[in-house]
Backbone as a chain_set.jsonl record, in Angstrom:
{"seq": "XXXXXXXXXXXXXXXXXXXXXXXXXXXXXXXXXXXXXXXXXXXXXXXXXXXXXXXXXXXXXXXXXXXXXXXXXXXXXXXXXXXXXXXXXXX", "coords": {"N": [[-2.429, 25.088, 0.794], [0.295, 24.776, -1.348], [2.288, 27.255, -2.984], [3.104, 27.377, -6.47], [5.803, 28.184, -7.418], [7.373, 27.749, -5.094], [7.087, 24.991, -4.744], [8.314, 24.07, -7.083], [10.958, 24.904, -6.637], [11.562, 23.378, -4.378], [11.437, 20.846, -5.524], [13.589, 20.976, -7.342], [15.735, 21.313, -5.547], [15.5, 18.944, -4.134], [16.049, 17.092, -6.174], [18.715, 17.773, -6.787], [19.945, 17.086, -4.353], [19.411, 14.36, -4.36], [20.928, 13.535, -6.604], [23.46, 14.108, -5.599], [23.68, 12.251, -3.501], [23.547, 9.881, -5.03], [25.885, 10.179, -6.59], [27.904, 10.04, -4.644], [27.502, 7.438, -3.565], [27.828, 5.838, -5.865], [30.453, 6.424, -6.469], [31.756, 5.294, -4.273], [31.125, 2.598, -4.767], [32.449, 2.241, -7.226], [35.137, 2.659, -6.466], [35.479, 0.514, -4.703], [34.851, -1.753, -6.34], [36.401, -1.441, -8.758], [38.839, -0.417, -7.786], [39.598, -2.133, -5.554], [39.324, -4.603, -6.803], [40.919, -4.494, -9.076], [42.964, -2.374, -9.268], [44.259, -2.328, -6.696], [44.763, -4.963, -6.194], [47.046, -6.596, -5.878], [48.414, -5.734, -3.416], [46.261, -6.31, -1.697], [46.027, -9.025, -1.979], [47.831, -10.06, -0.243], [46.565, -10.493, 2.064], [44.622, -12.982, 3.612], [41.397, -14.45, 3.323], [39.175, -16.581, 4.506], [40.682, -18.616, 3.369], [41.132, -17.725, 0.836], [42.707, -15.337, -1.318], [42.501, -11.919, -0.469], [42.219, -9.841, -2.376], [41.322, -11.26, -4.63], [38.933, -12.219, -3.533], [37.563, -9.79, -3.1], [37.209, -8.944, -5.735], [35.545, -10.946, -6.703], [33.416, -11.388, -4.85], [33.218, -9.375, -2.856], [32.69, -6.794, -3.968], [30.094, -7.129, -4.825], [28.723, -7.556, -2.422], [29.171, -5.072, -1.242], [27.782, -3.452, -3.057], [25.119, -4.316, -2.633], [24.827, -3.555, 0.044], [25.053, -0.794, -0.315], [22.68, -0.278, -1.637], [20.801, -0.526, 0.431], [21.694, 1.585, 2.036], [21.166, 3.698, 0.285], [18.348, 3.607, 0.152], [17.735, 4.262, 2.808], [18.85, 6.849, 2.961], [17.321, 8.169, 1.026], [14.783, 8.017, 2.157], [15.18, 9.716, 4.353], [15.655, 12.064, 2.917], [13.198, 12.396, 1.631], [11.577, 12.966, 3.855], [12.801, 15.324, 4.709], [12.279, 17.137, 2.598], [9.588, 16.974, 2.547], [8.238, 15.116, 0.873], [6.814, 12.738, 1.203], [5.277, 9.518, 0.762], [1.78, 9.251, 0.63], [-0.33, 7.374, 2.64]], "CA": [[-1.942, 24.693, -0.522], [1.581, 25.409, -1.639], [2.348, 27.973, -4.254], [3.848, 26.629, -7.488], [7.252, 28.42, -7.439], [7.987, 27.104, -3.944], [7.104, 23.559, -5.041], [9.338, 23.844, -8.109], [12.267, 25.051, -5.989], [11.758, 22.19, -3.549], [11.718, 19.721, -6.43], [14.964, 21.138, -7.84], [16.654, 21.052, -4.434], [15.386, 17.503, -3.88], [16.753, 16.382, -7.24], [20.153, 18.009, -6.582], [20.361, 16.273, -3.209], [19.359, 12.976, -4.828], [22.097, 13.318, -7.458], [24.639, 14.107, -4.745], [23.705, 10.948, -2.842], [23.903, 8.896, -6.051], [27.29, 10.344, -6.971], [28.734, 9.537, -3.547], [27.376, 5.988, -3.476], [28.427, 5.215, -7.049], [31.905, 6.569, -6.323], [32.171, 4.248, -3.331], [31.054, 1.306, -5.455], [33.513, 2.209, -8.221], [36.417, 2.486, -5.768], [35.534, -0.847, -4.18], [34.88, -2.769, -7.394], [37.545, -1.244, -9.651], [40.055, -0.243, -6.99], [39.972, -3.345, -4.814], [39.344, -5.757, -7.688], [41.89, -4.374, -10.166], [44.121, -1.523, -8.981], [44.94, -2.659, -5.442], [44.623, -6.405, -5.99], [48.297, -7.202, -5.402], [48.571, -5.568, -1.962], [45.171, -6.977, -0.989], [46.239, -10.469, -2.034], [48.679, -10.454, 0.884], [45.633, -10.82, 3.147], [43.805, -14.173, 3.331], [40.041, -14.425, 3.875], [38.551, -17.877, 4.26], [41.548, -19.417, 2.521], [41.294, -17.062, -0.469], [43.364, -14.031, -1.297], [41.481, -10.877, -0.284], [42.004, -9.157, -3.656], [40.457, -12.139, -5.424], [37.62, -12.237, -2.906], [36.901, -8.5, -3.368], [36.812, -8.908, -7.143], [34.482, -11.919, -6.969], [32.286, -11.323, -3.93], [33.172, -8.162, -2.039], [32.026, -5.666, -4.63], [28.654, -7.42, -4.857], [28.219, -7.288, -1.075], [29.174, -3.62, -1.056], [26.685, -2.917, -3.857], [23.858, -4.598, -1.931], [24.806, -2.672, 1.218], [24.793, 0.57, -0.783], [21.244, -0.18, -1.933], [20.127, -0.245, 1.705], [22.084, 2.945, 2.419], [20.427, 4.604, -0.595], [16.947, 3.634, 0.593], [17.687, 5.024, 4.061], [19.116, 8.257, 2.652], [16.177, 8.722, 0.294], [13.697, 8.213, 3.124], [15.508, 10.954, 5.063], [15.477, 13.167, 1.977], [11.754, 12.572, 1.47], [11.066, 13.661, 5.039], [13.352, 16.681, 4.733], [11.6, 17.967, 1.608], [8.155, 16.729, 2.689], [7.747, 14.391, -0.285], [6.518, 11.38, 1.655], [4.101, 8.875, 0.171], [0.595, 9.245, 1.47], [-0.818, 5.993, 2.762]], "C": [[-0.674, 25.479, -0.832], [1.519, 26.167, -2.948], [3.314, 27.247, -5.176], [5.349, 26.927, -7.506], [7.979, 27.748, -6.275], [8.115, 25.597, -4.175], [8.19, 23.238, -6.064], [10.739, 23.95, -7.513], [12.576, 23.847, -5.094], [12.104, 20.98, -4.395], [13.142, 19.787, -6.967], [15.981, 20.827, -6.751], [16.668, 19.559, -4.091], [16.192, 16.721, -4.911], [18.265, 16.572, -7.124], [20.686, 17.153, -5.44], [20.383, 14.786, -3.576], [20.583, 12.657, -5.687], [23.391, 13.294, -6.647], [24.786, 12.765, -4.035], [24.134, 9.866, -3.831], [25.373, 8.974, -6.429], [28.221, 9.783, -5.893], [28.697, 8.013, -3.499], [27.995, 5.274, -4.675], [29.949, 5.343, -7.034], [32.45, 5.508, -5.372], [32.181, 2.892, -4.029], [32.16, 1.177, -6.493], [34.864, 1.949, -7.559], [36.551, 1.052, -5.263], [35.672, -1.86, -5.318], [36.112, -2.634, -8.289], [38.846, -1.175, -8.865], [40.494, -1.531, -6.32], [40.09, -4.559, -5.73], [40.414, -5.701, -8.756], [43.139, -3.608, -9.725], [44.929, -1.97, -7.77], [44.937, -4.151, -5.163], [45.896, -7.036, -5.438], [48.522, -6.974, -3.906], [47.482, -6.288, -1.161], [45.339, -8.488, -0.979], [47.174, -10.964, -0.937], [47.837, -10.864, 2.089], [44.811, -12.032, 2.718], [42.454, -14.041, 4.025], [39.376, -15.747, 3.521], [39.375, -18.756, 3.331], [41.787, -18.825, 1.142], [42.022, -15.745, -0.293], [42.291, -12.952, -1.29], [41.205, -10.098, -1.572], [41.097, -9.952, -4.57], [39.04, -12.125, -4.87], [36.859, -10.942, -3.188], [36.425, -8.431, -4.808], [35.616, -9.812, -7.401], [33.233, -11.72, -6.114], [32.12, -9.97, -3.251], [32.44, -7.005, -2.688], [30.518, -5.878, -4.719], [28.039, -7.13, -3.487], [28.149, -5.783, -0.809], [28.024, -2.993, -1.83], [25.342, -3.135, -3.162], [23.741, -3.71, -0.682], [24.493, -1.235, 0.814], [23.337, 0.769, -1.187], [20.477, 0.158, -0.662], [20.455, 1.162, 2.203], [21.302, 3.959, 1.585], [18.963, 4.722, -0.162], [16.816, 4.467, 1.865], [17.878, 6.517, 3.806], [17.935, 8.897, 1.914], [14.972, 8.912, 1.205], [13.928, 9.481, 3.938], [15.26, 12.168, 4.177], [13.997, 13.449, 1.744], [11.154, 13.326, 2.651], [11.539, 15.11, 5.068], [12.595, 17.616, 3.788], [10.089, 17.763, 1.591], [7.553, 16.121, 1.42], [7.458, 12.941, 0.08], [5.303, 10.851, 0.933], [2.94, 8.977, 1.136], [0.019, 7.834, 1.472], [-2.286, 5.97, 3.042]], "O": [[-0.595, 26.686, -0.604], [0.811, 25.792, -3.882], [4.238, 26.579, -4.713], [6.13, 25.98, -7.602], [9.083, 27.232, -6.451], [9.138, 25.0, -3.837], [8.903, 22.245, -5.923], [11.616, 23.157, -7.858], [13.706, 23.362, -5.058], [12.965, 20.181, -4.026], [13.827, 18.767, -7.039], [16.978, 20.152, -7.006], [17.719, 18.989, -3.795], [16.929, 15.798, -4.562], [19.02, 15.625, -7.341], [21.761, 16.563, -5.551], [21.271, 14.048, -3.149], [21.205, 11.61, -5.508], [24.313, 12.545, -6.969], [25.881, 12.206, -3.973], [24.981, 9.031, -3.514], [26.034, 7.945, -6.573], [29.213, 9.126, -6.208], [29.741, 7.368, -3.403], [28.617, 4.223, -4.519], [30.652, 4.464, -7.532], [33.486, 4.899, -5.639], [33.136, 2.127, -3.895], [32.751, 0.106, -6.628], [35.643, 1.121, -8.03], [37.616, 0.446, -5.382], [36.532, -2.737, -5.256], [36.795, -3.625, -8.547], [39.838, -1.801, -9.237], [41.63, -1.973, -6.496], [40.885, -5.457, -5.455], [40.793, -6.739, -9.3], [44.248, -4.136, -9.802], [46.159, -1.988, -7.82], [45.092, -4.564, -4.014], [45.817, -7.934, -4.599], [48.799, -7.933, -3.185], [47.745, -6.813, -0.078], [44.848, -9.161, -0.073], [47.293, -12.171, -0.729], [48.334, -11.501, 3.018], [44.353, -12.097, 1.577], [42.37, -13.582, 5.164], [39.053, -15.994, 2.359], [38.817, -19.558, 2.582], [42.566, -19.372, 0.361], [41.954, -15.12, 0.765], [41.296, -13.048, -2.008], [40.058, -9.732, -1.829], [40.207, -9.394, -5.211], [38.069, -12.031, -5.62], [35.663, -10.973, -3.478], [35.342, -7.91, -5.074], [34.762, -9.488, -8.225], [32.115, -11.869, -6.606], [31.001, -9.482, -3.093], [31.658, -6.314, -2.036], [29.751, -4.915, -4.691], [26.967, -6.532, -3.397], [27.185, -5.29, -0.223], [27.355, -2.095, -1.319], [24.517, -2.223, -3.113], [22.668, -3.179, -0.396], [23.758, -0.536, 1.512], [22.817, 1.88, -1.087], [19.605, 1.027, -0.671], [19.583, 1.851, 2.732], [20.827, 4.964, 2.115], [18.412, 5.822, -0.118], [15.9, 5.28, 1.989], [17.159, 7.347, 4.362], [17.6, 10.054, 2.167], [14.219, 9.871, 1.041], [12.991, 10.239, 4.19], [14.722, 13.178, 4.63], [13.587, 14.608, 1.669], [10.323, 14.217, 2.47], [10.776, 16.014, 5.408], [12.305, 18.758, 4.143], [9.392, 18.306, 0.734], [6.499, 16.551, 0.953], [7.821, 12.025, -0.658], [4.413, 11.605, 0.54], [3.115, 8.802, 2.342], [-0.099, 7.193, 0.428], [-2.873, 4.896, 3.176]]}, "num_chains": 1, "name": "protein.A"}
């Protein structure tokens, strides 16, 4: 049985690591959705994708695809984090 202070420290470290992962993934999503859809739309519009300008495509579809991909990345990272801190679900 684990002692309580050790468990509390593990929980704090786990939460800090979780927030770091979230901050990184949300930053990526912000850069893709805001950056590619608004800030860099003119240079990206020079590229065509399926007959559409790439800046338009990123604003309409690309950021959604990136968000869905980031969900899968988050799940994978959290599973690794659970194993690292020994907070796995018991089955």
